[in-house]
C-alpha positions in Angstrom: 30.4 -16.8 6.8 32.5 -16.2 3.6 35.7 -17.6 2.1 35.5 -20.8 4.2 37.1 -22.8 1.3 40.4 -21.1 2.4 40.3 -23.5 5.3 41.6 -26.9 4.0 39.4 -28.8 6.6 36.2 -27.1 5.4 37.2 -27.7 1.8 38.0 -31.4 2.3 34.8 -31.9 4.2 32.8 -30.4 1.4 34.6 -32.5 -1.3 34.1 -35.7 0.7 30.3 -35.1 0.6 29.7 -34.4 -3.1 27.7 -37.7 -3.5 25.2 -36.7 -0.8 21.5 -36.9 -2.1 20.9 -33.2 -2.5 23.9 -32.8 -4.9 24.3 -36.3 -6.3 22.5 -35.8 -9.5 24.2 -32.5 -10.5 27.6 -33.8 -9.6 27.1 -36.9 -11.7 26.3 -34.5 -14.5 29.6 -32.8 -13.8 31.4 -36.2 -14.2 29.6 -36.8 -17.5 30.6 -33.4 -18.8 34.3 -34.1 -17.9 34.1 -37.5 -19.7 32.7 -35.8 -22.8 35.5 -33.2 -22.9 38.6 -34.9 -21.6 41.3 -32.7 -20.1 38.8 -30.0 -18.9 37.5 -29.9 -15.4 34.0 -29.1 -14.3 33.8 -28.0 -10.6 31.3 -29.9 -8.5 28.5 -28.2 -6.7 29.4 -27.9 -3.0 27.1 -30.0 -0.8 26.2 -27.0 1.4 23.7 -26.2 -1.4 20.4 -28.1 -1.5 20.5 -28.4 -5.2 17.7 -30.9 -5.4 15.3 -28.4 -3.8 16.6 -25.3 -5.6 14.1 -22.9 -7.3 16.5 -20.3 -8.6 19.6 -20.9 -10.8 22.4 -18.4 -10.5 24.3 -18.4 -13.8 27.7 -16.9 -14.3 30.3 -17.1 -17.1 32.8 -19.9 -16.5 34.5 -21.3 -13.4 37.0 -18.9 -12.0 40.5 -19.8 -10.6 39.2 -20.3 -7.0 36.7 -22.9 -8.2 38.3 -24.7 -11.1 42.0 -23.6 -11.2 44.9 -25.7 -10.1 44.8 -24.0 -6.6 41.0 -23.8 -6.6 38.6 -25.7 -4.4 37.2 -27.9 -7.2 33.7 -26.7 -6.2 31.2 -24.0 -7.1 30.5 -22.3 -3.8 29.7 -18.9 -2.4 32.4 -19.9 0.2 35.2 -19.9 -2.3 38.1 -17.7 -1.4 37.5 -14.8 -3.8 35.6 -11.5 -3.8 33.0 -12.6 -6.3 31.9 -15.5 -4.2 31.9 -13.4 -1.0 29.8 -10.8 -2.7 27.4 -13.4 -3.8 27.0 -14.7 -0.3 26.4 -11.2 0.9 23.6 -10.7 -1.7 21.9 -13.9 -0.6 21.9 -12.8 3.0 20.5 -9.4 2.1 17.6 -10.8 0.2 17.0 -13.9 2.4 18.0 -16.7 0.1 19.2 -19.9 1.6 21.5 -22.5 0.2 18.5 -24.9 -0.2 16.8 -22.5 -2.6 19.7 -21.5 -5.0 21.9 -23.5 -7.4 25.1 -22.0 -9.0 26.1 -22.8 -12.6 28.1 -21.4 -15.5 27.2 -20.6 -19.1 30.3 -22.7 -20.0 30.7 -25.2 -17.1 34.2 -26.4 -18.1 37.2 -24.5 -16.6 38.8 -22.4 -19.3 39.5 -19.2 -17.3 43.2 -19.1 -18.1 42.6 -19.2 -21.9 39.5 -16.9 -21.8 39.9 -14.5 -18.9 38.0 -11.7 -20.6 34.9 -13.5 -21.8 33.7 -16.4 -23.8 33.5 -16.7 -27.6 30.2 -17.4 -29.2 31.0 -21.0 -29.9 31.6 -21.8 -26.2 28.3 -20.0 -25.2 26.6 -22.3 -27.7 28.4 -25.4 -26.4 27.1 -24.7 -22.9 23.4 -24.6 -23.8 22.9 -28.4 -23.9 24.6 -28.7 -20.4 22.2 -26.0 -19.1 19.2 -27.9 -20.4 20.5 -31.2 -18.8 20.9 -29.4 -15.5 17.4 -28.0 -15.7 16.0 -31.5 -16.5 17.6 -32.7 -13.2 16.1 -29.8 -11.2 12.4 -29.5 -12.1 11.7 -27.0 -9.2 13.8 -24.2 -10.8 11.6 -21.4 -12.0 14.0 -18.4 -12.2 17.4 -17.8 -13.7 19.6 -14.9 -12.6 22.3 -14.3 -15.2 25.4 -12.5 -14.0 27.5 -10.6 -16.6 27.7 -10.5 -20.4 28.5 -14.2 -21.0 25.6 -15.4 -18.9 23.3 -12.8 -20.5 24.1 -14.1 -24.0 23.6 -17.7 -22.7 20.1 -17.1 -21.4 19.1 -15.0 -24.4 20.1 -17.8 -26.8 18.5 -20.4 -24.5 15.2 -18.6 -24.3 15.1 -17.7 -28.0 16.2 -20.8 -29.8 13.4 -23.1 -30.7 15.0 -26.3 -29.4 15.4 -24.7 -26.0 12.8 -21.8 -26.0 9.8 -24.1 -26.2 11.2 -26.1 -23.3 11.7 -22.9 -21.3 8.2 -21.7 -21.9 6.7 -25.1 -21.0 8.7 -24.9 -17.7 7.5 -21.4 -16.9 11.2 -20.3 -16.7 12.0 -16.6 -16.5 15.4 -15.0 -16.6 16.8 -11.8 -15.4 20.1 -10.1 -16.4 22.2 -8.4 -13.8 25.8 -7.3 -13.0 28.5 -9.9 -12.4 29.7 -10.1 -8.8 33.4 -10.0 -9.6 35.6 -7.3 -8.1 36.1 -6.0 -11.6 32.4 -5.3 -12.0 32.4 -3.4 -8.7 35.3 -1.0 -9.3 33.1 1.9 -8.4 33.2 4.7 -6.0 30.7 5.1 -3.2 27.8 5.6 -3.3 27.7 4.0 -6.8 29.0 0.7 -5.5 26.2 0.5 -2.9 23.6 1.4 -5.5 25.0 -1.3 -7.9 24.9 -3.9 -5.2 21.3 -3.0 -4.3 20.4 -3.3 -8.0 21.6 -6.9 -8.0 19.6 -7.6 -4.8 16.5 -6.2 -6.4 16.9 -8.6 -9.3 17.1 -11.5 -6.9 14.0 -10.3 -5.1 12.1 -10.4 -8.4 13.4 -13.9 -9.2 12.4 -15.0 -5.7 8.9 -13.8 -6.1 8.5 -15.6 -9.5 9.8 -18.8 -7.9 7.2 -18.5 -5.0 9.6 -17.2 -2.4 9.2 -14.1 -0.2 12.3 -12.0 -0.1 13.5 -9.9 2.7 12.2 -6.4 2.2 14.6 -3.6 1.6 14.8 -1.2 4.5 14.3 2.5 3.7 15.9 5.5 5.3 13.4 7.6 7.3 14.7 11.0 6.2 13.0 14.0 4.6 12.3 13.9 0.9 13.5 15.9 -0.9 16.5 16.5 1.3 18.0 19.9 1.1 21.5 20.9 2.2 20.3 22.3 5.6 18.1 19.2 6.2 21.0 16.9 5.6 23.1 18.9 8.0 20.3 18.7 10.6 19.9 15.0 10.1 23.6 14.6 10.6 23.6 16.6 13.8 20.6 14.9 15.3 20.8 11.3 14.1 24.1 10.5 12.6 27.4 12.3 12.8 28.6 15.9 13.0 28.9 17.3 9.5 32.2 18.8 8.3 32.4 20.8 5.1 33.2 18.8 2.0 33.2 18.8 -1.7 30.0 17.1 -3.0 26.7 18.9 -3.6 24.1 17.9 -1.1 21.4 17.6 -3.8 23.4 14.9 -5.6 23.9 13.0 -2.4 20.2 13.3 -1.7 19.4 11.7 -5.1 21.7 8.8 -4.3 20.2 8.2 -0.9 16.6 8.4 -2.2 17.6 5.8 -4.9 18.7 3.3 -2.3 16.3 0.9 -0.7 18.4 -1.5 1.3 19.5 -1.7 4.9 22.7 -0.1 3.7 21.0 3.3 3.1 21.6 4.7 6.5 25.0 3.3 6.8 25.9 4.8 3.5 24.7 8.3 4.5 26.8 7.9 7.7 29.8 7.1 5.6 29.3 10.0 3.3 29.0 12.4 6.2 31.9 11.0 8.1 34.1 11.3 5.1 33.3 15.0 4.8 31.7 14.5 1.4 28.6 16.7 1.8 28.8 20.5 1.6 
């Protein structure tokens, strides 16, 4: 399921449970952060997450309008009514991550999206580091951090390199990976580049899962000839997929894309390319 926060009943149910044991500690931290910076909201962690048992931290920039805005849910959740959250949920499903294993957070946890819609200044990145350490103190099982987008990349780089945090990270055995943001803006790509980008994010999560002691779902590979030539692509289309119509993209280039993919989307992508008359 995605975008369930668009349903007021679901949203109200989640908000009514923010003091449940699995999220009580992190949401008390959210309260403390709001007290320390009056006038700025910090979205709570939705109780569908099992924050207390999380082994991976998913770090983004700052709360978006569907989380912390005036019309937002007031919660960090992959169920928020926006493309970024929906894409995050899709990634978790592809790699086999459950809500009990992942915890969302932001490099700057206070909602400032309206004043900083295009990224955070360095001082706000710095201001968010202490909150990140306090969160990690509350969740000793976290071993991996996946940083989405430039702001989160800068945050983990500073956290891991500064002495006051770096020694702590080393002692915890923390490891961080940088990857693409899940926002719609980051995925303004044409197929098959979009599918390749999504698979790249999934592969980062698989690495983070292994470091945290989890076994990710393996990527499914397309069982097609390698290297694929134009005639072989046409033969595969006729026998396995769809009749091929003449198009405008060189078959060798499409072959390279398909070989680069290693997700269950591979075959579907090839079907889509063929059905859109893209291969000569």
